[in-house]
N, C-alpha and C positions, 0 to 999 in steps of 0.2 A: 268429232259429233255433228250430226246433221242438223240439229237445232241449237241455236246460240241463245244460251241461257243467260249469258252476259250481256245482253242486248239492253240498253238503257231505253225504257219507253216512257215518255211523257205521258201520264194519265190524268194529270190536272185539267180541268176543263172538258172532261169528258163524260160527265154524269156518273163519275165512278164513286160508289159508295165509300169506298176505301179511301180513296185520296181526295174527294172534293168535301165530302162529308166528315169522316173519322179524321183525315189529315189536313181539314180545314183549309183546302184549296193550296195544300203545299207548305202550310205554315206549320205543319208537325210531319214526322216522318211516320206513316200508319203502319204498325208492326201488329195489328189486331185483328181486323177481319179476316177470314179464312179463305182468301183467294190468292191466286199467284200473281206476281207482276209479269210472268211470262206470255207470250203470244201462243196462242192455239197452233197446233201443227199445220203446215203449210197445205196438207192434203184437206184439212177440214174447212180452212180458209178458202181454197179453192173450190170445195163443195158447195159452201154457203154462197160464195161470188158466182157460181153458175146459176143457183136459185134466183139470186138477185138480178143478174144480167137477163134472164129470162122475162123479167119483168111484170109477170102476172101474179098476183098474189090473191085470187080467188079461194073459195073454200077447197082443203085438201081432203084427199081419200087416203085415209091412213094406210101407209105401206107395211102392213103387218107382216108378211113374210120376211121382208128385208131387215126390218126392225128385229125380230124374234131370232132370225138367224144370226145376226151380229151379236147380240147378248148371248146366245148358246155358244158360240164359237169363243167369244171372250173367257167365259168361265170355263170351258174346257182348255183353251190354251194356257190361261193365267192361273186356274185354280183347280185344274184337273177334276172338275165337276161336271158330270152330264146331267142336263135338265132338258125337259121337253119344251117345246115351243109353246105348247099349250098350258104351260104353267108360268107363262111370263104376260104381265099386263102394263101398259104404259100408265104413268102418272104425270101430272102437271107439276112436277117438283117433289122433294122429299117432304118438308115441313107444310108447305102450302097445298100440297096433293095428297101423296101416300098415307101421312100419318093421320092426317085431317079425316081422310076416306076410311083409314082403318077403324078410327075410333068411331066415326058413324056407322060402319057395318058390324062391329062386334062389342058394341057397349051401347048402354043407356045413359042418360043424365043422372048425376051422382055416382057412378060406379067408379072404381080407384083403377089407377095405374101405377105399379111400381117402377121408380127409376133409381139410378144409382150414383148419388151425386158424390164428388163432383162431375158433373156432365153437362154437355151441351144445353145452355140455357133455355133454348127455344123448345126443347122437351116440355118442361113444365109450363112453359107460356101457351103452348098450344093446348095442351091437356086442360088447364085450367079454363082456358077462354073458352073451351068447348063445352064447359058445365061438367067436366068430370074431376075427379079429385086426384092429384099427384102424391103418392105415398113414398117416402124416403127409404131407401135401403143403403144408407152411406157407406163407401168403400171406406176400407182399414188404412190409414196412412201408417207404414212401419218399415223403418231402416230405409227411407228415401224412396219408397215404392208403394203401389196400391194393391190391396188386395180385397176379395169379395167376402163380407161378413155371411157366411151361409146360415149360421144360427137364426141371424136377425132375418135373412130374406126367408127362411122358412115360416118364421113367425108373421111376417108380412104376407106370404103368398095364401096365409089360412085366414086372413081378415076376411069379413064378410063383405060382397060386393067387389073382391079384387078380380080383374076379369084378364089383366095384361101385364107382362112384365116387358117393359121396354128398354133393350139393351143397347149399348153404343159399342159395336165390334168391327173393329178396334176402337179404343175409347178415347173420347175427346171429351177434355183435354188433358186427360192424364196421361196419355201416350202409351196406354198398356195394349198388347196383344194377348186377348186372353187364351190359355192353354186349351186344349181338348178336352182335359181332365176338369177344369173350371166350367167350362160349357156344358159339359155332360151332367155335372152335378146342377147346373141351373135348369137344364132340360128336365132332369129326372124330378126335381121338386114341383116345376110347373105342371108336368104331366099327373104327379100325385094329387095336386090340387085343382086341375082341371081348368089351368091358367095359360092363354096365349102366349107365345113368345114373339114378339117384334123385334127384328135384329135390323140397327142400321148400320150398313157396311160400306158407308160411302168412302172411307179411307182405306180400304183393303187394298188397293193398288200399291200403296206406298209403305211397305213393310222393311224394317231396318235390322242390321246385325244377324242376317242370315236366319232369322225366325221363321217358322212356318205358319200361315195365317189359315185358320179353319173357319169356314163358313158355318153357320147354324144348319144349312142345308145338308151339310155331312153328318150332323148329329139326328137329322129327321130323315131317317132313310124309308120310311113308310108313307104313303099318301094320307093316311089317316090322322098323322100327328100334327099336333096344333102350332106350327111355327110359319111364320112368315118373314121373307126378306125385302128390305127396300135398299134401292142402291141407284147411282147416278155417274156418269163420267163428269161432272161437274168440277169437282176438287182435282182430279187426276190431268184434266186438259183444259182447266180453267174457262170452263163453259157454263159457269154459274146462271147468266143472265137467260139463258134460254129455257130454263124451267122443263128440263127434258129429264124425265127419270122413269124407273120403272120398279115394279114389284116381281117377286117369283115366290109363288104359293103353290105347295103340292097339294094340300087338302083341297078337294074340288069343293067342299061346301063353302070353305072359306074363300076360296078363288071366286065361286058365283056371288056371294055376298059382296066383295069387293067392287066385281065388275057392275053388280047391280047399283052399287051406289054411284059409280061414275056415269052410268046411264041415266040415273033419276035426275042428276043435276045436269046432264046434256053438255058435259065437259067435251072440249074438242082438243086437238093436239097443236104443239108448236111446229109449224111447217119447216122453218128453218132448223129449230133446235132438233128435231128428229133426225135430219139429215147429218148434222154435225155428230149425233151420237153414233149414227150407223157408221161414217166415214172414219171417227176416231176408233171403234172398236175393229173395224175390218182393216185399217190401213196403217194405224200408227202405234205398233208395239214397240217399235225403235224408240218412240218419244217416252215411254214409261221408263225403260231402260236408262236412258240419258237422264230424265228427271230425276231418278232416285239416285244416281251418281252425283248429280249436282247437289241436291238437297243433303247427302251424306257429308260433302265437303263444308256446306254449310252450317251444318250440324256442327261438324267437327271444329271448325272456326270459331263458332259461338262459345261452345263450350270451354274451349282452350282458352279464350279471351275472358270469360267470366270468371273461371278459376283462378287465372293470372291477375287481373286487374280489378275484379270486383268481388273478392272472397268472401263477401257476407252475402253474397247471392248463392243459393244452391240449386243446381239443376243436374237431373238425371238424363242420360242418354235417351230418348224416346225410342220405344218398340217401332213406331208407325208415323207417317205424315210428316208435315212441316211445322209441327206446334210444339214449342218448348214451354214447360209447366215449371216456373220458376220459384222458388222458395223465398221470399224477403223478409222472413220472420226476423232475422238478425238486425235488420235496419230499424227494427224498434217503432215502425210507424204504424197508424191506424190506416184503414183502407183508402179514406179520403186524402190524407197525407201522402200516401203511396203513389196513388193516381197523380197528385201535384208534383211528386219527386219526378217522374217520368215525363210529365208535361213540360216541367221546368228544364228538363234535358232536350227538349225539342220533338219528344217521342211519345207516339200514343201507342199503348199496350191494352189487353183486355183485362177488366179487374177481376180477380178471382171470386169474390162473392157473387158474381151473378152466375156462377156454377155451382154454387153450394155454400151452405151458411157458415161453415168452418173452413172456408179457403180464403178468406179476407186477406191473409199475409202472402197469397201467391198472386201471380200475373201469369197471362196467357201471350206469349211472345211469337209471332209468325215470321219465320226466317225465309219464307220462298219470296226472296227477293234476289236482286243480282248482289254478287259478293261485294262490290264496291260501296252499295248503298248501307250494306249489312255491316261493313267496317265503319262507314260513317256514323251510322246510327248508335254502335256500341262505343265509339269514341267520344260521342256526345255525351251518352250516359255516364261514362268514366269521368269526364270533367267535371259533371254536377255531383259525382259521388265522391270525388276528392276535395270539391268544393265544399260540400255538406260536412266534411269530416268524419266521414265513415271509415 
């Protein structure tokens, strides 16, 4: 491996949300917040260092061609999708930028946005804080896996003032990679009901089990179709604090509406973050291959350990990313006591109820850390599991 994912990096005291806030400055092992404990690729570090060493941080002039060329090349190499440079726009982050601007561009106060819980909790928060209404199309949990309730989805899309279906593709936290058939059904229903699809594809570089990933860009082949995609290298390369993301919009009218909102608020761009994105996408293909290999090992280790030593916890191998969605129902604990169980184990995880009202017996566990830390955390959970008499 060119990159050492086994390197232990002390993030305590570095203003890390994961370690200083969630982990209470090292009091708990944080396995919740979805960033990794891995250094960014050396090429990215060197590119950012070059900008820092230059030492002048005046207003930047957005490097449009380098930016769009990097994204176009990434989608061509990794997803076999050809996109045009004029279909790409910069966004200052996904939730804080892209989604917020999409809502402003395509909806009015009181309009409705359909989401599919259990799903990334910030979706609902952004929608409702922007004076729109989040409408649930709950996923169906059957035989350890999640499926879309298409009958309910059709009913929800027919509701008055529903303007958007917000899809997590691949799905966080449930770990599903939607099939092309499922995506086509979602698209057909939205087209029939004049509803825009916003597809969050931020976990699309980390796909497991040899599964194919399909972007909604493959489904909407014509420019007049109402699909927009938002993405970022932040999860793949651990660049979240740069807040540098992008959107891909084939429909010219939707693209212009988004760009108009960007201009309306006089947004600028992250000078260092855009350089990090360009470098990651142009020079660091190897990092993604090695990252996925390491994550596969961590997932295998975690599931084997849970099945052997924590049999009342149920977990399926995720299709994507570095997040395990763990069913703790057999512990017989309510959500408050479930959180206490993990904290008493010295570990912080994400409560399932934040992703959907029917998921209080689940927790989301981030395994994107060193193998040694992961093993240590699981052993602490086992000690408390045995002590509690489960």
